VMD Tcl script that builds the backbone (N, CA, C; Angstrom):
set m [mol new atoms 360]
animate dup $m
set s [atomselect $m all]
$s set {name element resname resid chain x y z} {
  {N N UNK 1 A 44.126 -30.234 5.901}
  {CA C UNK 1 A 43.645 -29.343 6.908}
  {C C UNK 1 A 44.474 -29.533 8.275}
  {N N UNK 2 A 45.186 -28.698 8.918}
  {CA C UNK 2 A 45.757 -29.097 10.232}
  {C C UNK 2 A 44.915 -29.498 11.338}
  {N N UNK 3 A 45.476 -30.215 12.197}
  {CA C UNK 3 A 44.604 -30.728 13.217}
  {C C UNK 3 A 44.002 -29.586 14.202}
  {N N UNK 4 A 44.774 -28.566 14.346}
  {CA C UNK 4 A 44.229 -27.414 15.320}
  {C C UNK 4 A 43.009 -26.844 14.450}
  {N N UNK 5 A 43.188 -26.530 13.153}
  {CA C UNK 5 A 42.200 -25.847 12.346}
  {C C UNK 5 A 40.915 -26.822 12.362}
  {N N UNK 6 A 41.068 -27.963 12.089}
  {CA C UNK 6 A 39.993 -28.908 12.126}
  {C C UNK 6 A 39.294 -28.965 13.492}
  {N N UNK 7 A 39.999 -28.984 14.436}
  {CA C UNK 7 A 39.499 -28.921 15.938}
  {C C UNK 7 A 38.619 -27.670 15.993}
  {N N UNK 8 A 39.292 -26.534 15.621}
  {CA C UNK 8 A 38.616 -25.213 15.850}
  {C C UNK 8 A 37.455 -25.143 15.006}
  {N N UNK 9 A 37.337 -25.706 13.814}
  {CA C UNK 9 A 36.235 -25.761 12.905}
  {C C UNK 9 A 34.903 -26.535 13.507}
  {N N UNK 10 A 35.473 -27.659 14.142}
  {CA C UNK 10 A 34.442 -28.474 14.645}
  {C C UNK 10 A 33.877 -27.830 15.880}
  {N N UNK 11 A 34.735 -27.375 16.798}
  {CA C UNK 11 A 34.256 -26.679 18.084}
  {C C UNK 11 A 33.349 -25.450 17.699}
  {N N UNK 12 A 33.800 -24.643 16.871}
  {CA C UNK 12 A 32.906 -23.462 16.615}
  {C C UNK 12 A 31.768 -23.673 15.880}
  {N N UNK 13 A 31.804 -24.719 14.851}
  {CA C UNK 13 A 30.611 -25.237 14.169}
  {C C UNK 13 A 29.498 -25.905 15.029}
  {N N UNK 14 A 30.070 -26.539 16.085}
  {CA C UNK 14 A 29.102 -27.209 16.927}
  {C C UNK 14 A 28.528 -26.239 17.998}
  {N N UNK 15 A 29.305 -25.250 18.443}
  {CA C UNK 15 A 28.885 -24.117 19.237}
  {C C UNK 15 A 27.662 -23.423 18.438}
  {N N UNK 16 A 27.934 -23.014 17.312}
  {CA C UNK 16 A 26.973 -22.340 16.337}
  {C C UNK 16 A 25.774 -23.139 16.201}
  {N N UNK 17 A 25.929 -24.472 15.992}
  {CA C UNK 17 A 24.770 -25.386 15.807}
  {C C UNK 17 A 23.994 -25.472 17.094}
  {N N UNK 18 A 24.638 -25.576 18.163}
  {CA C UNK 18 A 23.868 -25.670 19.442}
  {C C UNK 18 A 23.088 -24.342 19.732}
  {N N UNK 19 A 23.597 -23.195 19.440}
  {CA C UNK 19 A 22.990 -21.894 19.621}
  {C C UNK 19 A 21.770 -21.896 18.746}
  {N N UNK 20 A 21.930 -22.215 17.411}
  {CA C UNK 20 A 20.728 -22.204 16.491}
  {C C UNK 20 A 19.796 -23.109 16.905}
  {N N UNK 21 A 20.191 -24.365 17.332}
  {CA C UNK 21 A 19.033 -25.355 17.858}
  {C C UNK 21 A 18.483 -24.921 19.100}
  {N N UNK 22 A 19.092 -24.198 20.011}
  {CA C UNK 22 A 18.510 -23.707 21.113}
  {C C UNK 22 A 17.545 -22.642 20.842}
  {N N UNK 23 A 17.767 -21.643 19.910}
  {CA C UNK 23 A 16.938 -20.820 19.603}
  {C C UNK 23 A 15.677 -21.240 18.919}
  {N N UNK 24 A 15.875 -22.321 18.098}
  {CA C UNK 24 A 14.640 -23.003 17.389}
  {C C UNK 24 A 13.801 -23.709 18.349}
  {N N UNK 25 A 14.471 -24.379 19.390}
  {CA C UNK 25 A 13.698 -25.029 20.459}
  {C C UNK 25 A 12.883 -24.022 21.247}
  {N N UNK 26 A 13.545 -22.893 21.634}
  {CA C UNK 26 A 13.047 -21.914 22.348}
  {C C UNK 26 A 11.849 -21.169 21.732}
  {N N UNK 27 A 11.992 -21.046 20.368}
  {CA C UNK 27 A 10.909 -20.506 19.554}
  {C C UNK 27 A 9.583 -21.256 19.625}
  {N N UNK 28 A 9.812 -22.517 19.257}
  {CA C UNK 28 A 8.688 -23.532 19.162}
  {C C UNK 28 A 8.063 -23.938 20.536}
  {N N UNK 29 A 8.938 -23.863 21.465}
  {CA C UNK 29 A 8.415 -24.188 22.989}
  {C C UNK 29 A 7.785 -22.963 23.524}
  {N N UNK 30 A 7.833 -21.740 22.853}
  {CA C UNK 30 A 7.076 -20.580 23.429}
  {C C UNK 30 A 7.823 -20.100 24.616}
  {N N UNK 31 A 9.016 -20.200 24.710}
  {CA C UNK 31 A 9.828 -19.599 25.865}
  {C C UNK 31 A 10.165 -18.179 25.691}
  {N N UNK 32 A 9.814 -17.418 26.385}
  {CA C UNK 32 A 10.172 -16.024 26.428}
  {C C UNK 32 A 11.580 -15.586 26.965}
  {N N UNK 33 A 12.007 -14.455 26.619}
  {CA C UNK 33 A 13.382 -13.977 26.974}
  {C C UNK 33 A 13.430 -13.783 28.447}
  {N N UNK 34 A 12.497 -13.233 29.097}
  {CA C UNK 34 A 12.450 -13.039 30.584}
  {C C UNK 34 A 12.578 -14.354 31.257}
  {N N UNK 35 A 12.004 -15.407 30.953}
  {CA C UNK 35 A 12.120 -16.645 31.688}
  {C C UNK 35 A 13.459 -17.287 31.605}
  {N N UNK 36 A 14.176 -17.023 30.510}
  {CA C UNK 36 A 15.522 -17.462 30.371}
  {C C UNK 36 A 16.448 -16.642 31.185}
  {N N UNK 37 A 16.230 -15.335 31.283}
  {CA C UNK 37 A 17.166 -14.377 32.047}
  {C C UNK 37 A 17.057 -14.822 33.638}
  {N N UNK 38 A 15.882 -15.371 33.988}
  {CA C UNK 38 A 15.722 -15.692 35.409}
  {C C UNK 38 A 16.438 -17.009 35.863}
  {N N UNK 39 A 16.732 -17.700 34.953}
  {CA C UNK 39 A 17.482 -19.012 35.173}
  {C C UNK 39 A 18.792 -18.709 35.999}
  {N N UNK 40 A 18.933 -19.609 37.058}
  {CA C UNK 40 A 20.228 -19.536 37.608}
  {C C UNK 40 A 20.958 -20.961 37.384}
  {N N UNK 41 A 21.718 -20.878 36.265}
  {CA C UNK 41 A 22.291 -22.190 35.956}
  {C C UNK 41 A 23.362 -22.758 36.978}
  {N N UNK 42 A 24.053 -21.932 37.675}
  {CA C UNK 42 A 24.931 -22.335 38.700}
  {C C UNK 42 A 24.235 -23.130 39.806}
  {N N UNK 43 A 23.100 -22.802 40.143}
  {CA C UNK 43 A 22.269 -23.492 41.047}
  {C C UNK 43 A 21.521 -24.706 40.435}
  {N N UNK 44 A 20.678 -24.393 39.412}
  {CA C UNK 44 A 19.890 -25.273 38.841}
  {C C UNK 44 A 20.538 -26.482 38.240}
  {N N UNK 45 A 21.660 -26.263 37.624}
  {CA C UNK 45 A 22.260 -27.366 36.976}
  {C C UNK 45 A 23.343 -28.157 37.576}
  {N N UNK 46 A 23.405 -27.728 38.927}
  {CA C UNK 46 A 24.612 -28.312 39.742}
  {C C UNK 46 A 24.642 -29.828 39.825}
  {N N UNK 47 A 23.594 -30.358 40.048}
  {CA C UNK 47 A 23.487 -31.791 40.028}
  {C C UNK 47 A 23.839 -32.459 38.762}
  {N N UNK 48 A 23.674 -31.972 37.657}
  {CA C UNK 48 A 24.108 -32.557 36.336}
  {C C UNK 48 A 25.580 -32.321 36.148}
  {N N UNK 49 A 26.212 -31.182 36.637}
  {CA C UNK 49 A 27.595 -31.039 36.448}
  {C C UNK 49 A 28.510 -31.943 37.565}
  {N N UNK 50 A 27.851 -32.026 38.724}
  {CA C UNK 50 A 28.519 -32.818 39.740}
  {C C UNK 50 A 28.542 -34.309 39.221}
  {N N UNK 51 A 27.344 -34.784 38.718}
  {CA C UNK 51 A 27.326 -36.231 38.199}
  {C C UNK 51 A 28.310 -36.417 37.045}
  {N N UNK 52 A 28.366 -35.450 36.136}
  {CA C UNK 52 A 29.327 -35.368 35.106}
  {C C UNK 52 A 30.706 -35.635 35.716}
  {N N UNK 53 A 31.143 -34.792 36.712}
  {CA C UNK 53 A 32.411 -34.891 37.236}
  {C C UNK 53 A 32.826 -36.181 37.768}
  {N N UNK 54 A 31.707 -36.714 38.531}
  {CA C UNK 54 A 31.930 -38.201 39.276}
  {C C UNK 54 A 32.063 -39.176 38.207}
  {N N UNK 55 A 31.186 -39.135 37.116}
  {CA C UNK 55 A 31.499 -40.136 36.071}
  {C C UNK 55 A 32.664 -40.030 35.311}
  {N N UNK 56 A 33.164 -38.847 35.057}
  {CA C UNK 56 A 34.352 -38.608 34.319}
  {C C UNK 56 A 35.670 -39.146 35.141}
  {N N UNK 57 A 35.683 -38.880 36.480}
  {CA C UNK 57 A 36.697 -39.471 37.312}
  {C C UNK 57 A 36.596 -40.899 37.481}
  {N N UNK 58 A 35.328 -41.498 37.744}
  {CA C UNK 58 A 35.281 -42.852 37.627}
  {C C UNK 58 A 35.644 -43.706 36.445}
  {N N UNK 59 A 35.430 -43.106 35.356}
  {CA C UNK 59 A 35.711 -43.763 33.997}
  {C C UNK 59 A 37.162 -43.310 33.602}
  {N N UNK 60 A 37.903 -42.592 34.417}
  {CA C UNK 60 A 39.258 -42.109 34.064}
  {C C UNK 60 A 40.211 -43.212 33.475}
  {N N UNK 61 A 40.178 -44.429 34.032}
  {CA C UNK 61 A 41.058 -45.492 33.348}
  {C C UNK 61 A 40.565 -45.793 31.910}
  {N N UNK 62 A 39.304 -45.834 31.596}
  {CA C UNK 62 A 38.892 -46.221 30.372}
  {C C UNK 62 A 39.055 -44.947 29.384}
  {N N UNK 63 A 39.095 -43.784 29.968}
  {CA C UNK 63 A 39.336 -42.733 29.047}
  {C C UNK 63 A 40.840 -42.619 28.799}
  {N N UNK 64 A 41.718 -42.910 29.756}
  {CA C UNK 64 A 43.157 -42.915 29.499}
  {C C UNK 64 A 43.473 -43.933 28.414}
  {N N UNK 65 A 42.945 -45.108 28.351}
  {CA C UNK 65 A 43.028 -46.151 27.402}
  {C C UNK 65 A 42.607 -45.606 26.071}
  {N N UNK 66 A 41.428 -44.921 26.018}
  {CA C UNK 66 A 40.957 -44.309 24.738}
  {C C UNK 66 A 41.841 -43.110 24.172}
  {N N UNK 67 A 42.247 -42.312 25.105}
  {CA C UNK 67 A 43.136 -41.239 24.798}
  {C C UNK 67 A 44.467 -41.787 24.035}
  {N N UNK 68 A 44.866 -42.810 24.442}
  {CA C UNK 68 A 46.295 -43.346 23.910}
  {C C UNK 68 A 46.191 -44.403 22.839}
  {N N UNK 69 A 44.905 -44.485 22.331}
  {CA C UNK 69 A 44.769 -45.726 21.211}
  {C C UNK 69 A 45.583 -45.217 19.947}
  {N N UNK 70 A 45.925 -46.275 19.227}
  {CA C UNK 70 A 46.681 -45.948 17.977}
  {C C UNK 70 A 45.852 -45.330 16.892}
  {N N UNK 71 A 46.516 -44.287 16.357}
  {CA C UNK 71 A 45.812 -43.620 15.143}
  {C C UNK 71 A 46.434 -43.784 13.953}
  {N N UNK 72 A 46.940 -45.087 13.844}
  {CA C UNK 72 A 47.489 -45.591 12.600}
  {C C UNK 72 A 47.352 -47.048 12.464}
  {N N UNK 73 A 47.725 -47.699 11.431}
  {CA C UNK 73 A 47.492 -48.940 11.150}
  {C C UNK 73 A 48.628 -49.773 11.825}
  {N N UNK 74 A 48.198 -50.588 12.931}
  {CA C UNK 74 A 49.238 -51.421 13.674}
  {C C UNK 74 A 49.958 -52.448 12.806}
  {N N UNK 75 A 49.225 -52.986 11.718}
  {CA C UNK 75 A 49.557 -54.002 11.035}
  {C C UNK 75 A 50.853 -53.545 10.097}
  {N N UNK 76 A 51.013 -52.355 9.988}
  {CA C UNK 76 A 52.171 -51.725 9.236}
  {C C UNK 76 A 53.503 -51.894 9.912}
  {N N UNK 77 A 53.359 -52.023 11.236}
  {CA C UNK 77 A 54.647 -52.213 12.087}
  {C C UNK 77 A 55.357 -53.560 11.981}
  {N N UNK 78 A 56.584 -53.492 12.084}
  {CA C UNK 78 A 57.295 -54.843 12.352}
  {C C UNK 78 A 57.097 -55.279 13.629}
  {N N UNK 79 A 57.477 -56.527 13.885}
  {CA C UNK 79 A 57.327 -57.163 15.252}
  {C C UNK 79 A 58.109 -56.432 16.282}
  {N N UNK 80 A 59.250 -55.887 16.123}
  {CA C UNK 80 A 60.109 -55.093 16.973}
  {C C UNK 80 A 59.471 -53.747 17.271}
  {N N UNK 81 A 59.080 -52.979 16.206}
  {CA C UNK 81 A 58.357 -51.696 16.344}
  {C C UNK 81 A 56.913 -51.960 17.087}
  {N N UNK 82 A 56.184 -53.048 16.771}
  {CA C UNK 82 A 54.996 -53.358 17.542}
  {C C UNK 82 A 55.331 -53.594 18.971}
  {N N UNK 83 A 56.371 -54.220 19.381}
  {CA C UNK 83 A 56.681 -54.566 20.603}
  {C C UNK 83 A 57.128 -53.075 21.390}
  {N N UNK 84 A 57.833 -52.269 20.789}
  {CA C UNK 84 A 58.215 -51.105 21.298}
  {C C UNK 84 A 57.111 -50.135 21.547}
  {N N UNK 85 A 56.224 -50.244 20.478}
  {CA C UNK 85 A 55.022 -49.325 20.634}
  {C C UNK 85 A 54.038 -49.777 21.687}
  {N N UNK 86 A 53.791 -51.078 21.981}
  {CA C UNK 86 A 52.988 -51.600 23.033}
  {C C UNK 86 A 53.555 -51.210 24.316}
  {N N UNK 87 A 54.780 -51.362 24.513}
  {CA C UNK 87 A 55.515 -51.051 25.750}
  {C C UNK 87 A 55.332 -49.503 26.154}
  {N N UNK 88 A 55.600 -48.731 25.109}
  {CA C UNK 88 A 55.570 -47.215 25.336}
  {C C UNK 88 A 54.071 -46.796 25.430}
  {N N UNK 89 A 53.087 -47.385 24.843}
  {CA C UNK 89 A 51.657 -47.189 25.159}
  {C C UNK 89 A 51.152 -47.631 26.489}
  {N N UNK 90 A 51.760 -48.860 26.995}
  {CA C UNK 90 A 51.475 -49.251 28.316}
  {C C UNK 90 A 51.912 -48.290 29.322}
  {N N UNK 91 A 53.156 -47.659 29.198}
  {CA C UNK 91 A 53.626 -46.804 30.124}
  {C C UNK 91 A 52.843 -45.520 30.030}
  {N N UNK 92 A 52.390 -45.067 28.923}
  {CA C UNK 92 A 51.560 -43.940 28.777}
  {C C UNK 92 A 50.203 -43.996 29.469}
  {N N UNK 93 A 49.593 -45.137 29.269}
  {CA C UNK 93 A 48.363 -45.534 29.834}
  {C C UNK 93 A 48.519 -45.435 31.337}
  {N N UNK 94 A 49.477 -46.057 31.881}
  {CA C UNK 94 A 49.729 -46.094 33.373}
  {C C UNK 94 A 49.991 -44.660 33.982}
  {N N UNK 95 A 50.727 -43.922 33.145}
  {CA C UNK 95 A 50.996 -42.601 33.681}
  {C C UNK 95 A 49.561 -41.773 33.669}
  {N N UNK 96 A 48.824 -41.745 32.688}
  {CA C UNK 96 A 47.576 -41.159 32.619}
  {C C UNK 96 A 46.499 -41.679 33.685}
  {N N UNK 97 A 46.544 -42.911 33.908}
  {CA C UNK 97 A 45.624 -43.450 34.952}
  {C C UNK 97 A 46.142 -42.899 36.356}
  {N N UNK 98 A 47.307 -42.548 36.656}
  {CA C UNK 98 A 47.857 -42.114 37.955}
  {C C UNK 98 A 47.475 -40.475 38.004}
  {N N UNK 99 A 47.025 -39.923 36.993}
  {CA C UNK 99 A 46.678 -38.410 36.954}
  {C C UNK 99 A 45.320 -38.243 37.341}
  {N N UNK 100 A 44.607 -39.133 37.761}
  {CA C UNK 100 A 42.994 -39.019 38.041}
  {C C UNK 100 A 42.914 -37.912 38.895}
  {N N UNK 101 A 43.761 -37.742 40.051}
  {CA C UNK 101 A 43.648 -36.799 40.974}
  {C C UNK 101 A 43.639 -35.345 40.471}
  {N N UNK 102 A 44.582 -35.189 39.354}
  {CA C UNK 102 A 44.630 -33.961 38.704}
  {C C UNK 102 A 43.429 -33.429 38.071}
  {N N UNK 103 A 42.644 -34.483 37.339}
  {CA C UNK 103 A 41.461 -34.360 36.911}
  {C C UNK 103 A 40.400 -33.866 37.782}
  {N N UNK 104 A 40.286 -34.652 38.957}
  {CA C UNK 104 A 39.430 -34.220 39.973}
  {C C UNK 104 A 39.685 -32.875 40.621}
  {N N UNK 105 A 40.973 -32.585 40.699}
  {CA C UNK 105 A 41.313 -31.248 41.336}
  {C C UNK 105 A 40.761 -30.071 40.119}
  {N N UNK 106 A 40.909 -30.265 39.022}
  {CA C UNK 106 A 40.461 -29.481 38.019}
  {C C UNK 106 A 39.009 -29.251 38.037}
  {N N UNK 107 A 38.289 -30.288 38.320}
  {CA C UNK 107 A 36.674 -30.316 38.342}
  {C C UNK 107 A 36.429 -29.469 39.682}
  {N N UNK 108 A 37.177 -29.679 40.646}
  {CA C UNK 108 A 36.868 -29.068 41.983}
  {C C UNK 108 A 37.179 -27.370 41.817}
  {N N UNK 109 A 38.338 -27.176 41.277}
  {CA C UNK 109 A 38.486 -25.765 41.011}
  {C C UNK 109 A 37.494 -25.210 40.059}
  {N N UNK 110 A 37.128 -25.774 38.965}
  {CA C UNK 110 A 36.277 -25.177 38.092}
  {C C UNK 110 A 34.916 -24.922 38.786}
  {N N UNK 111 A 34.416 -25.952 39.438}
  {CA C UNK 111 A 33.090 -25.846 40.060}
  {C C UNK 111 A 33.152 -24.706 41.248}
  {N N UNK 112 A 34.127 -24.593 41.978}
  {CA C UNK 112 A 34.381 -23.914 43.171}
  {C C UNK 112 A 34.434 -22.396 42.711}
  {N N UNK 113 A 35.403 -22.112 41.836}
  {CA C UNK 113 A 35.752 -20.916 41.376}
  {C C UNK 113 A 34.997 -20.404 40.235}
  {N N UNK 114 A 34.950 -21.020 39.062}
  {CA C UNK 114 A 34.368 -20.612 37.870}
  {C C UNK 114 A 32.792 -20.483 38.005}
  {N N UNK 115 A 32.316 -21.417 38.584}
  {CA C UNK 115 A 30.835 -21.727 38.671}
  {C C UNK 115 A 30.162 -20.855 39.780}
  {N N UNK 116 A 30.630 -21.426 40.941}
  {CA C UNK 116 A 30.069 -20.734 42.183}
  {C C UNK 116 A 30.543 -19.295 42.509}
  {N N UNK 117 A 31.699 -19.015 42.396}
  {CA C UNK 117 A 32.145 -17.748 42.577}
  {C C UNK 117 A 31.922 -16.646 41.410}
  {N N UNK 118 A 32.384 -17.056 40.361}
  {CA C UNK 118 A 32.145 -15.954 39.267}
  {C C UNK 118 A 30.793 -16.117 38.465}
  {N N UNK 119 A 30.250 -17.284 38.584}
  {CA C UNK 119 A 28.764 -17.469 38.110}
  {C C UNK 119 A 28.786 -17.732 36.522}
  {N N UNK 120 A 29.810 -18.334 35.996}
  {CA C UNK 120 A 29.936 -18.679 34.562}
  {C C UNK 120 A 28.907 -19.832 34.365}
}
mol reanalyze $m
mol bondsrecalc $m
mol representation Tube
mol addrep $m
């Protein structure tokens, strides 16, 4: 299975699972449709979104290291290949760490336009 098909299957399966779980919880909790439609998620969940944004930007150096982790067996590399790989990975990590402001700008755009203006 290709990586994109696997990602799509996991994403859509996760979304379907969360929808079904939400319906089951709403049924057993006795939540009616009218009360759900009255929710203003843009206003009511703002503190959770903003907290997530702050945590994501604060942990960006660790996220950068995680994103560049090896996805193969490092023991299979020769000494020269390992040295080249670690140098390249080090440059990749440093490049990603410097991109924290782009992540923050994306969060500001998402919150300001998509959530507050369009109401998604």
